[in-house]
C-alpha positions in Angstrom: 71.1 136.1 -18.9 69.4 138.0 -16.2 70.4 137.3 -12.6 67.9 134.6 -10.6 66.2 137.9 -8.5 65.6 139.5 -11.9 64.2 136.7 -13.2 61.6 136.1 -9.7 60.8 139.8 -10.3 60.0 139.4 -13.7 57.9 136.2 -12.9 56.3 137.8 -9.7 55.1 140.8 -12.0 53.6 138.7 -14.8 51.8 136.6 -12.7 50.6 140.1 -10.7 49.2 141.1 -14.1 47.8 137.9 -14.8 45.5 138.2 -11.3 47.5 135.9 -9.1 47.5 136.8 -5.6 49.3 136.5 -2.3 53.0 136.5 -4.7 55.8 135.7 -2.1 59.2 135.4 -3.5 62.0 134.0 -1.3 65.6 133.8 -1.2 66.4 130.3 -0.6 70.1 130.1 -2.1 71.7 129.8 1.3 70.0 127.1 2.3 69.2 124.9 -0.4 71.2 123.7 -3.7 67.7 123.1 -5.9 67.5 127.1 -6.5 68.2 130.0 -5.7 65.0 131.7 -5.5 61.6 130.5 -5.0 58.4 132.3 -6.2 54.8 131.3 -4.8 51.6 132.2 -6.1 48.1 131.7 -5.4 45.3 131.6 -7.5 41.4 131.4 -7.3 40.8 128.0 -9.2 42.5 125.7 -12.0 41.2 127.9 -15.1 42.9 131.0 -13.7 46.1 128.9 -12.4 46.6 127.7 -16.6 46.2 131.6 -17.6 48.9 132.3 -14.7 51.0 129.8 -16.5 50.2 130.9 -19.8 51.4 134.3 -19.2 54.8 133.6 -17.2 56.1 130.9 -19.6 55.2 133.7 -22.6 56.5 136.1 -20.9 60.0 134.7 -20.4 59.9 133.0 -23.5 60.0 136.6 -25.4 63.4 137.1 -23.0 64.2 133.9 -24.5 64.3 131.7 -21.1 62.3 129.0 -21.0 61.5 126.5 -18.0 63.5 123.3 -17.9 60.7 121.8 -16.6 57.1 121.4 -15.8 55.4 119.7 -13.6 51.8 119.2 -12.2 48.6 120.4 -14.3 46.3 123.3 -13.4 43.5 120.4 -11.9 45.6 119.5 -9.4 46.0 123.1 -8.1 49.6 123.0 -8.1 52.0 123.7 -10.7 56.0 123.8 -10.5 57.3 125.6 -13.4 61.3 124.8 -13.1 63.5 127.8 -14.3 67.2 126.2 -12.8 67.9 128.7 -10.4 64.2 130.0 -10.0 61.6 128.0 -9.3 57.5 128.7 -9.6 55.2 127.1 -7.6 51.7 128.5 -8.6 48.9 126.8 -6.0 45.5 127.6 -6.0 45.1 128.8 -2.1 43.3 125.1 -1.1 47.0 123.3 -2.4 49.1 126.6 -1.1 47.4 126.4 2.5 47.7 122.4 2.7 52.0 122.4 1.3 52.3 125.4 3.3 55.8 126.4 1.4 56.3 129.4 3.2 56.6 127.9 6.9 59.3 124.8 5.2 61.5 127.5 4.1 60.9 130.0 6.3 64.5 130.4 7.3 64.7 132.1 3.7 64.7 135.6 3.5 61.7 137.2 1.7 62.5 139.3 -1.1 59.5 140.7 -2.2 55.6 140.8 -1.6 52.7 141.0 -3.6 49.6 140.8 -2.4 
């Protein structure tokens, strides 16, 4: 099984290829027991959110990595993919601005940003 940071980088690449934007990978391992890494991505609309979710999920399944659980739906503007040590947050821009995860986790080092 790849390391959490490797999985997060793969997720960021898959999301970028699916046209997600403002992709940020945060190292939360030293400040939280929730996970080691957060991947936060923005999309333009619920349809694109669904496409990014499918591309990330399918891309990782090809490597034998499956989510433990999935929360939310594209229609709500926020989908969470829980891969254990790596948690992926897919947001529409409005929801991302509302929840401001980067502000909430501002102590976490940023490992990667893809605009």
